[in-house]
C-alpha positions as CSV (number, residue, x, y, z in Angstrom):
1,M,19.3,44.5,-0.7
2,K,18.1,46.1,-4.0
3,K,16.0,44.0,-6.5
4,F,18.2,43.3,-9.6
5,L,17.5,43.9,-13.2
6,I,17.5,40.6,-15.0
7,L,20.0,40.3,-17.7
8,V,19.7,37.7,-20.3
9,F,22.9,36.6,-22.2
10,C,22.1,33.4,-23.8
11,A,23.3,34.5,-27.3
12,L,26.6,36.1,-26.5
13,C,28.6,33.1,-26.9
14,S,28.2,29.5,-27.7
15,A,30.0,26.3,-26.6
16,G,32.4,27.0,-29.5
17,F,34.2,29.7,-27.7
18,S,37.9,29.7,-27.6
19,A,39.8,31.5,-25.3
20,A,42.8,31.8,-27.7
21,Q,40.7,34.4,-29.6
22,A,41.9,37.8,-29.4
23,G,44.8,36.7,-27.0
24,L,42.1,35.9,-24.1
25,K,43.0,33.0,-21.6
26,K,40.7,30.7,-19.7
27,A,40.8,29.8,-16.0
28,A,38.7,26.5,-15.9
29,A,36.5,25.6,-13.1
30,G,38.9,23.4,-11.5
31,N,41.6,26.2,-10.9
32,P,42.2,26.2,-7.2
33,A,41.7,29.9,-7.1
34,F,37.9,29.5,-7.3
35,H,36.2,29.2,-3.9
36,Y,33.0,27.2,-3.9
37,T,30.3,27.6,-1.0
38,G,28.0,24.7,-1.4
39,R,27.7,21.2,-2.6
40,F,28.7,20.3,-6.3
41,E,30.2,17.5,-8.5
42,Q,33.2,17.6,-10.6
43,A,33.7,14.6,-12.8
44,N,35.3,16.8,-15.4
45,P,38.2,19.2,-14.1
46,E,37.0,21.8,-16.6
47,E,33.7,22.3,-15.1
48,I,31.6,21.8,-12.1
49,R,27.7,20.8,-11.8
50,F,25.5,22.1,-9.1
51,D,21.9,22.7,-8.2
52,W,21.4,23.5,-4.5
53,P,20.1,26.9,-3.6
54,G,22.5,29.6,-2.6
55,F,25.6,27.9,-4.1
56,T,28.4,30.5,-4.6
57,I,31.4,31.0,-6.9
58,Q,34.0,33.4,-5.9
59,C,37.5,34.5,-7.1
60,R,39.5,37.8,-7.7
61,F,40.9,38.6,-11.1
62,T,43.1,41.4,-12.6
63,G,42.2,43.2,-15.6
64,S,39.5,45.5,-16.6
65,R,36.9,42.8,-17.3
66,A,36.2,39.0,-17.2
67,G,33.9,36.7,-19.1
68,I,31.8,34.1,-17.0
69,H,31.6,30.8,-18.6
70,F,28.3,29.0,-17.4
71,Q,25.1,27.3,-18.4
72,G,22.1,27.9,-16.1
73,G,19.1,26.2,-18.0
74,E,15.9,27.8,-18.5
75,R,14.6,28.2,-15.0
76,N,17.7,29.2,-13.0
77,Y,18.8,32.7,-12.1
78,F,22.0,33.9,-10.6
79,N,23.0,37.2,-8.6
80,L,26.4,38.6,-9.7
81,Y,28.5,40.9,-7.6
82,L,31.7,42.8,-8.6
83,D,33.8,44.3,-5.8
84,G,30.9,43.9,-3.4
85,E,28.5,45.5,-5.3
86,P,25.4,44.0,-7.1
87,V,25.5,44.0,-11.0
88,G,22.4,42.3,-11.9
89,V,20.6,38.9,-12.1
90,L,22.0,36.7,-14.8
91,H,20.1,34.2,-16.8
92,A,21.8,31.8,-19.2
93,P,19.6,29.1,-20.6
94,R,22.4,27.8,-22.8
95,D,26.3,27.7,-22.9
96,T,27.3,31.3,-22.3
97,V,30.1,33.6,-21.9
98,W,29.0,36.7,-20.1
99,W,31.5,39.7,-19.9
100,T,31.3,42.2,-17.3
101,E,31.5,45.9,-18.3
102,R,35.0,47.4,-18.5
103,L,36.1,48.4,-15.0
104,K,37.8,51.7,-14.2
105,T,40.8,49.8,-12.7
106,K,43.0,46.8,-13.3
107,G,42.1,45.4,-10.0
108,P,42.4,42.9,-8.4
109,H,38.5,42.6,-8.5
110,H,36.3,40.4,-6.5
111,L,33.7,38.4,-8.5
112,K,30.9,36.6,-6.8
113,L,28.1,34.5,-8.4
114,V,25.2,33.1,-6.2
115,K,22.5,30.7,-7.4
116,R,19.2,32.3,-6.4
117,T,17.0,29.2,-7.5
118,E,16.6,25.7,-6.0
119,G,17.4,22.4,-7.6
120,D,13.9,22.0,-8.8
121,M,14.6,24.6,-11.3
122,G,17.4,22.5,-12.8
123,Q,21.0,21.8,-12.8
124,A,23.7,24.2,-13.6
125,W,27.4,24.3,-14.9
126,F,30.3,26.4,-14.5
127,R,33.0,26.3,-16.9
128,G,35.4,28.9,-15.4
129,I,36.3,32.6,-16.4
130,V,37.8,34.3,-19.4
131,L,40.6,36.9,-18.8
132,E,42.3,39.4,-20.9
133,K,45.8,39.0,-22.0
134,G,48.2,39.4,-19.2
135,A,45.6,39.1,-16.6
136,E,45.4,36.6,-13.7
137,I,43.1,34.8,-11.5
138,L,43.6,35.0,-7.7
139,P,42.0,33.4,-4.6
140,I,39.6,35.7,-2.4
141,E,41.5,37.2,0.4
142,Q,39.4,36.0,3.3
143,I,37.1,32.9,4.0
144,P,34.7,33.1,6.9
145,A,35.9,30.7,9.6
146,R,32.1,30.1,10.8
147,R,29.9,27.8,8.8
148,I,26.1,26.9,9.3
149,E,24.3,24.1,7.4
150,F,20.4,24.7,6.8
151,I,18.2,21.9,6.1
152,G,14.7,22.8,4.9
153,N,11.9,23.3,2.4
154,S,10.6,26.2,0.4
155,I,11.0,28.6,3.1
156,T,14.7,28.0,3.3
157,C,14.9,27.9,-0.4
158,G,13.7,31.4,-0.8
159,Y,10.3,30.6,-2.6
160,G,8.7,33.7,-3.7
161,T,10.7,36.0,-1.4
162,E,10.6,38.7,-4.2
163,G,6.9,38.0,-5.2
164,A,4.8,41.2,-5.0
165,S,2.0,39.8,-2.9
166,R,0.8,36.7,-1.3
167,D,-1.6,36.4,-4.3
168,E,0.9,36.3,-6.9
169,R,1.8,33.0,-8.3
170,F,5.4,31.6,-7.9
171,K,7.8,32.2,-10.9
172,P,11.6,31.3,-10.8
173,E,12.5,34.7,-11.1
174,T,10.9,35.7,-7.8
175,E,13.0,32.9,-6.0
176,N,16.0,34.5,-4.3
177,N,18.1,32.3,-1.6
178,E,20.0,35.4,-0.7
179,K,16.8,36.9,0.9
180,T,16.1,33.9,3.0
181,Y,16.4,33.8,6.8
182,G,19.5,31.6,6.4
183,A,21.2,33.8,4.2
184,V,20.3,36.9,6.5
185,L,21.7,35.1,9.5
186,A,24.9,34.0,7.8
187,R,25.6,37.7,6.9
188,A,24.7,38.5,10.5
189,F,27.3,36.2,11.8
190,N,29.8,36.6,8.9
191,A,29.4,32.8,8.3
192,E,29.3,30.6,5.3
193,A,26.2,28.7,4.9
194,H,25.3,25.5,2.9
195,F,21.5,25.2,1.8
196,I,20.1,21.7,1.5
197,A,16.4,22.7,0.8
198,H,13.8,21.8,-1.9
199,S,10.3,23.3,-1.9
200,G,7.3,21.1,-1.1
201,L,9.3,18.4,0.7
202,G,8.8,17.1,4.4
203,V,10.4,14.8,6.8
204,V,8.2,11.7,5.8
205,R,5.3,13.3,3.7
206,N,5.6,15.9,0.9
207,Y,3.1,18.5,0.2
208,G,-0.3,17.3,-1.1
209,D,0.7,13.7,-1.2
210,E,-2.5,11.5,-0.9
211,K,-0.6,9.1,1.4
212,K,0.8,9.6,5.0
213,I,4.4,8.5,3.6
214,S,5.8,9.9,0.4
215,T,7.3,7.2,-1.9
216,R,7.1,8.6,-5.4
217,I,9.4,11.6,-4.6
218,V,12.0,11.3,-1.8
219,P,11.4,13.6,1.2
220,M,14.3,15.7,2.4
221,P,16.2,13.5,4.7
222,G,16.8,11.0,1.8
223,R,18.6,13.9,0.0
224,Y,20.9,14.9,2.9
225,G,23.8,12.7,1.6
226,R,23.7,13.9,-2.0
227,S,26.0,16.2,-3.8
228,L,23.2,17.3,-6.2
229,D,19.4,17.6,-5.2
230,T,18.3,16.3,-8.3
231,D,20.7,13.3,-8.7
232,T,21.1,10.3,-6.4
233,L,24.9,10.1,-7.3
234,P,27.7,11.1,-6.5
235,A,27.4,11.1,-2.7
236,W,28.5,14.3,-1.0
237,D,32.1,14.1,0.8
238,H,31.1,15.6,4.0
239,S,34.7,16.2,5.0
240,R,34.9,18.8,2.5
241,W,33.1,21.2,4.8
242,K,32.3,20.9,8.3
243,P,29.5,23.0,9.8
244,Q,29.7,24.4,13.5
245,A,25.9,24.3,13.8
246,V,22.8,22.7,11.6
247,V,19.4,24.4,11.4
248,I,16.6,22.1,10.5
249,N,13.3,23.6,9.4
250,L,11.1,20.9,8.2
251,G,7.5,19.7,9.1
252,T,5.5,22.3,7.2
253,N,4.7,20.2,4.1
254,D,4.0,17.1,6.2
255,F,1.1,18.7,7.9
256,S,-0.1,21.3,5.5
257,T,-2.5,19.0,4.1
258,L,-4.5,15.9,4.8
259,P,-3.7,13.0,5.7
260,Y,-1.1,13.8,8.4
261,P,1.7,11.4,8.8
262,D,1.4,9.4,12.1
263,K,3.0,11.1,14.9
264,A,5.3,8.1,15.7
265,V,6.5,7.8,12.2
266,F,7.1,11.5,11.7
267,Q,9.1,11.8,15.1
268,R,11.0,8.7,14.3
269,R,12.2,9.7,11.0
270,Y,13.0,13.2,12.2
271,E,15.2,11.5,15.0
272,E,17.1,9.6,12.4
273,L,17.8,12.7,10.5
274,I,19.3,14.2,13.7
275,Q,21.1,10.9,14.2
276,Q,22.5,11.2,10.6
277,V,24.0,14.7,11.3
278,R,25.4,13.3,14.7
279,K,27.0,10.5,12.8
280,I,28.6,13.0,10.1
281,H,29.4,16.2,12.2
282,G,29.5,14.9,15.8
283,E,28.1,16.7,18.8
284,I,27.6,20.1,17.1
285,P,24.4,22.2,17.9
286,V,21.4,21.2,16.0
287,F,18.4,23.7,15.9
288,C,15.1,22.2,15.2
289,V,12.7,25.1,13.9
290,V,9.0,24.9,13.5
291,G,7.2,27.8,11.4
292,P,6.2,30.2,10.6
293,M,3.8,28.6,7.9
294,I,2.5,25.7,10.2
295,H,1.8,25.4,13.7
296,E,-0.2,22.5,15.4
297,P,0.3,19.5,15.5
298,C,3.7,19.9,13.9
299,F,4.8,22.4,16.7
300,S,4.0,19.8,19.6
301,Y,5.4,16.8,17.7
302,V,8.8,18.4,17.0
303,K,9.0,19.9,20.6
304,E,8.1,16.5,22.1
305,M,10.7,14.7,20.0
306,V,13.5,17.1,20.8
307,D,12.8,16.8,24.5
308,G,12.7,13.0,24.1
309,F,15.8,13.0,22.2
310,R,17.9,15.2,24.6
311,T,16.6,12.6,27.5
312,L,17.0,9.4,25.5
313,Y,20.4,10.1,24.1
314,N,21.7,12.4,26.9
315,D,22.3,14.9,24.3
316,S,21.9,18.5,25.5
317,N,23.1,19.8,22.0
318,V,19.7,19.6,20.3
319,F,17.4,22.7,20.7
320,F,13.7,23.4,19.8
321,V,12.9,26.7,18.4
322,G,9.2,27.4,17.8
323,L,8.5,30.5,15.6
324,P,5.2,32.0,17.2
325,N,1.9,32.0,15.5
326,G,1.2,35.1,13.8
327,L,4.6,36.2,13.4
328,L,3.9,37.3,9.8
329,N,1.9,40.3,8.8
330,E,-0.3,39.0,5.8
331,S,-0.4,42.4,4.2
332,S,3.3,43.2,4.2
333,D,5.4,40.0,5.2
334,L,4.2,37.6,2.3
335,G,5.3,37.1,-1.3
336,S,4.5,34.6,-3.8
337,D,1.8,31.9,-2.7
338,W,1.7,32.9,0.9
339,H,5.4,32.3,1.3
340,P,7.5,34.6,3.5
341,S,8.9,37.8,1.5
342,Y,12.2,39.2,2.2
343,Q,10.6,41.4,5.1
344,G,9.2,38.1,6.6
345,Q,12.4,36.2,6.3
346,K,14.0,39.0,8.2
347,K,11.6,38.5,11.0
348,I,12.3,34.7,11.0
349,A,16.0,35.5,11.2
350,G,15.3,37.8,14.2
351,Q,13.7,35.1,16.1
352,L,16.7,32.7,15.5
353,L,19.6,35.1,15.8
354,L,19.7,35.1,19.7
355,P,19.3,31.5,20.4
356,I,22.0,30.5,18.0
357,A,24.3,33.4,19.0
358,T,23.9,32.3,22.5
359,V,24.5,28.7,22.0
360,L,27.4,29.2,19.7
361,D,28.7,32.3,21.8
362,W,28.9,34.2,18.4
363,D,29.0,37.9,18.0
364,Y,26.7,39.2,15.3
365,S,25.5,42.3,13.5
366,G,21.8,42.9,13.7
367,T,21.6,45.8,11.2
368,E,20.0,44.0,8.3
369,I,17.4,42.1,10.5
370,F,16.3,45.2,12.5
371,E,16.6,47.9,10.1
């Protein structure tokens, strides 16, 4: 996947835009033709609000061009595709209508907009698309039947995947959720994915906290029920999207710095997160992953917790997957701040591909992972 040119279009149109100008018409965000992948909030039928990484908006439209009406804030970036081809990285700090270039045919054309950045970069608003006179908005042709939910931290977000080296400091522009192991796996399985992830957060203790249990900023399990990462309300309606598997990759931040959380507290809270998943989604497979940026004691604690969970609750559908120490080559597999680059993320995906495929009995394509 190529690195896109960043296109800034904050000045093209203000909130005062009127679709009635020049015979144009507006399809607002509440139009049923839009397909949303990821959690969002919609108090207003004219717009949706979202912040989780990897949130995706899709539709088809007729006509030779379309205007995307959205507001991303100062630190959010979005990948745009037309008819399956990458167009660029969009950055819209203010209320903006960005027009595609004129296309050679009247379509229908497939439009896809993907949020590269995580909730910590800010919330975003999508207000619909503007169409030419006589053009129509249409639903996408196929929605994948397979669905995977990923719960994690910076690795799952895509922190620094496009950073030039391990020594480069993080910038929002270098975060790209589409280059994470989760997104790579979703493409390999032809599955939809939800990403419930936030950099620096742990199971009980967040990165660098001076206490064993973080209280000032809510760790990841406390965010699992939210529609928005950065807002406690509204709660997410889990019946809207049901995964067939959940992948949890947490613990790195709990044990990256001292003081470590107590083993019993860490394991109990992790168990509670699995039980929360069980209560909501039933007996679907849950994969508990450790690595690649952490090893002991996190590795042993999670493995012991999974073994105990399987025995205590007679639950054979919870699995431990430990990524091998030394999986990533420090000279070629790391991006910003020592986080996995796209190349490193593909190695992680390669370690997870076969266990997930075996348990779910899913076929897959390994082209992207092993190219």
